[in-house]
C-alpha positions, 0 to 999 in steps of 0.5 A: 745779212744779204752781204754774206760771202762764203768760201768758193768751194761751197756748193750754194745749191746744197743747204746741208753744205752751206750749213756745214760751212757756216756753222761747223767748218773751221770752228775749233772742236775739243770734244773727243767724240766730235773729233773722232766722228770727223776723223771717221768721216774724213777717212771715208772721204778718201777718193770721194768728195766731201759733199758725198760724205756730208750728205751721208753723215746722218747715215754714218752716225746711225751705222757707227753707233753715234761715233762711239769709239768705245763701241766701234773698237768692239765691232766684230765680223757680224757688225762689219757684214752689217756695215758692208750691206748698208747702202746709206754709207760708203761700203768699203771694207778697208775703210770700215776695218780702218775705222775699227782699228782707229777707234782702238788707237784713238783710245790708246792715245786718250789713255796716254795723253788724257784726251785725244783733244789734248794730243791733237791740239798740242801740235799747235800749242792750243792755237789754231793756224789761220791762213787768209792768203787764198792759197788752196793747200792739200798738205802742210808740214803740220798735216805731215807731222800729225799724219806721220805720228798717227800712222806710227801709232797704227792708224790707217787712212790718215795720210797727210791730205786726209789729215789736212782736211781733218785739221781744217774741219776741226778748226786747227787750221782755219783756211776760210777764203780771205773775203769769207764772212765766216773766217775769224 
């Protein structure tokens, strides 16, 4: 497959980034733990590059108990101190605190809707939005609506720009470049 074309944002010098693009980004996800993991990582990306977070993803996975939202919801001050001393992750007290809070809200949404997957995908009636116009977006009416609802429910670090990236990452929005081999 020598004729592979990837989205222009992919750093071809980083094999982890290439694999992320080719195997994960834009592919619909429905597992609640995967949806939560990506929400955590996207919230930590705020003010940083995705490549930075992606390069630390394995460290985040270990530090945050394999993104087990049930465990994270129970984190105490000692665990927060442990996370703040971990050089393998982004050590930001506000983002760590938001992750703990968001795990609790995530479980409340699960209790209300049956799963976070059901909650999230209802915004698009279960069908991904496919954009092939080459326009680079940071927000959309959809990300505005999801962000607003999550904030109303008490989540933090879920502004519209973060949520737009999140929706792309979990395949609700498929924004592969028009000539990208990996677009639907």
